[in-house]
Residue, then its C-alpha position, 0 to 999 in steps of 0.5 A: m183477833s185472827n177472826r177479826l182480821k179475816v173478816s176485815r179482809v173480806p171487803a178487800y178481797s171482794f174489791a180486788f175480785f170486781v176490779l180483776l173481772f172488769s179489767t180482764l174481761p172486755a164487753h162484747a155485743h157479739l156472741n162467742s160460740t160455745g159449740m153447744g147451741p145458741v141457748y148456751d151461747g146466750l147463757m155463757h155470754f151473760l156469765m162471762s160479762p161482769e158488766d151484766f151480771i154484777p148489776v143483776l147481783a146487786l139488784a137481787f141482793f137489794a131486793g132480797l134485803r127488802g123482802a120476798s115480795f120485792s124479790r118476786r117482783t124483781l125476779f119476773v120483771l128483770p128477765a122480761a125487760w132484758f129479753l124485750g130490750g134484747l129484741v129491740g137491740l137485735y134490729s139495731s146497729t152494733w152498740n157496746g153501751n156507754a162506760i159511764v152509764s154502766s158505771l153509774w148503774l153499779l154506783l146506784l145499785g151498790g149505793l142503795l144496797a150499802f145504805n140499806a135504802r127503803p124505796s117502794i116496790h114500785v121504785i124497785t120495779g122501775l129499776a129492774a125494768l130500766l136495768g133490763v131494757y138497757h143491758g138487754y138492748i146492749n146484748g141484742a145489738g149486733m148479735g147477728e142473724p136475728r133467728t139465732a140471736l133470738i134463741a140466744m136471748l132466751g138463754l141469756a134471759f134464763a141466766v138472768f132469771v136464775l141468778a136473780a132467783l138464787a141471789s135474792a133467795f139467799v139474802v131473803r133467808l138471812q136472819a143474822e144481822w151480821a150476815r145482812i151487814a156483810v151483804r151491804v158491805a158487798g154493795s159498798w164495794i160494788a159502788a166503789t167499783g162503779l166510781l172507779m170505772a166512771g173515773w177511768a172512763l172519764r179519763r180515757g175520754a179526756 
């Protein structure tokens, strides 16, 4: 009975964690200096931006459920698209993105993960490319001096690569059905967080 109670609390803790992250950490297009150089600035910018790394985590989990070939495709397409989107954003005006679009990404990726959808590898490749270009553009827009920001974008793309590699590899290796279900439960709470964010953004804009 106690073990069942502990398992039932996991989704609630996950949900609280996601809500806490989104409510306490604002999005910033500009880099905050770590004092360790632009590469680390870009890396830390990604790690301190839940609106960036949670969609990456959701996509990596989803690709991992689909198998190694899906994970490999995501692993290389997503960071490359992120970097290319960032390059375009570097020469654009400051833009922090759209809260509705960001919440829809969470709702979409979390929903696909929760329902264990089975799209083709081309669909997942397209999702990885679109997610990378969109968030990369937001990251690149208004970063500052292009030469320094370019190096920071390399650090950011590397962080995306590492997170996608670790998360997808973790899920690919899961064999127990309960463990794969737990990953899908995490997806349901990511989707729920996206739904709440969308409602909050619509209410704020009303």
